[in-house]
GUMITOR-742682 format. One record per residue (C-alpha): residue in three letters; x, y, z. Coordinates in nm, 2 decimals, padded with zeros to 4 digits. Example, Ala and Ser with C-alpha at 12.3 -4.5 7.8 and 13.67 -1.06 7.14 Angstrom:
BEGIN
('ALA' (01.23 -00.45 00.78))
('SER' (01.37 -00.11 00.71))
***
This chain:
BEGIN
('MET' (00.50 -00.97 00.59))
('HIS' (00.13 -00.96 00.69))
('LEU' (-00.11 -00.72 00.52))
('LYS' (-00.15 -00.50 00.83))
('GLU' (00.23 -00.46 00.85))
('LEU' (00.25 -00.38 00.48))
('ILE' (-00.01 -00.11 00.51))
('LYS' (00.16 00.03 00.81))
('THR' (00.49 00.04 00.61))
('LEU' (00.32 00.22 00.32))
('LYS' (00.18 00.48 00.56))
('LYS' (00.52 00.53 00.72))
('ARG' (00.68 00.58 00.38))
('ARG' (00.41 00.82 00.27))
('GLU' (00.46 01.03 00.59))
('LEU' (00.84 01.01 00.56))
('LEU' (00.82 01.15 00.21))
('GLY' (00.59 01.43 00.33))
('VAL' (00.31 01.32 00.10))
('THR' (-00.05 01.38 00.21))
('GLN' (-00.32 01.12 00.15))
('GLU' (-00.48 01.35 -00.10))
('HIS' (-00.16 01.39 -00.30))
('LEU' (-00.08 01.01 -00.29))
('ALA' (-00.44 00.94 -00.41))
('GLU' (-00.39 01.18 -00.70))
('LEU' (-00.05 01.05 -00.80))
('SER' (-00.14 00.69 -00.78))
('GLY' (-00.49 00.70 -00.92))
('VAL' (-00.63 00.53 -00.61))
('GLY' (-00.94 00.69 -00.47))
('LEU' (-00.89 00.90 -00.15))
('ARG' (-01.17 00.72 00.02))
('THR' (-01.00 00.39 -00.06))
('LEU' (-00.66 00.51 00.07))
('LYS' (-00.82 00.64 00.39))
('ALA' (-01.00 00.31 00.45))
('LEU' (-00.67 00.11 00.39))
('GLU' (-00.47 00.32 00.62))
('SER' (-00.73 00.29 00.90))
('ASN' (-00.75 -00.09 00.84))
('LYS' (-01.12 -00.07 00.73))
('SER' (-01.06 -00.25 00.40))
('ASN' (-00.82 -00.48 00.22))
('PRO' (-00.65 -00.36 -00.10))
('THR' (-00.65 -00.54 -00.43))
('PHE' (-00.31 -00.63 -00.58))
('GLU' (-00.36 -00.36 -00.84))
('THR' (-00.41 -00.09 -00.57))
('LEU' (-00.11 -00.21 -00.37))
('SER' (00.10 -00.20 -00.69))
('LYS' (00.00 00.16 -00.77))
('LEU' (00.07 00.28 -00.42))
('ILE' (00.40 00.10 -00.40))
('GLU' (00.52 00.23 -00.73))
('VAL' (00.44 00.60 -00.65))
('LEU' (00.61 00.56 -00.31))
('GLY' (00.93 00.43 -00.48))
('MET' (00.91 00.09 -00.32))
('GLU' (00.92 -00.26 -00.46))
('LEU' (00.68 -00.55 -00.40))
('LYS' (00.81 -00.90 -00.42))
('LEU' (00.58 -01.20 -00.41))
('GLU' (00.71 -01.53 -00.29))
('VAL' (00.52 -01.86 -00.32))
('LYS' (00.66 -02.12 -00.09))
('GLN' (00.64 -02.49 -00.19))
('PRO' (00.47 -02.71 00.07))
('ASN' (00.68 -02.98 00.24))
('PHE' (00.55 -03.32 00.14))
***
């Protein structure tokens, strides 16, 4: 999944749960300005920021590293 798709998925989940940006920022410890910038595709999140948001939204992040074909 590409980063823009991931952010879109997080926003949809937030909206599905009926959580405002302000409340998600408070629950996750992510700044409201940061969250608004992420959801409007004006910045890229750090792994730590993604982890905080995903945890609060009841989701799971799996990272897969593919081996190159030699």
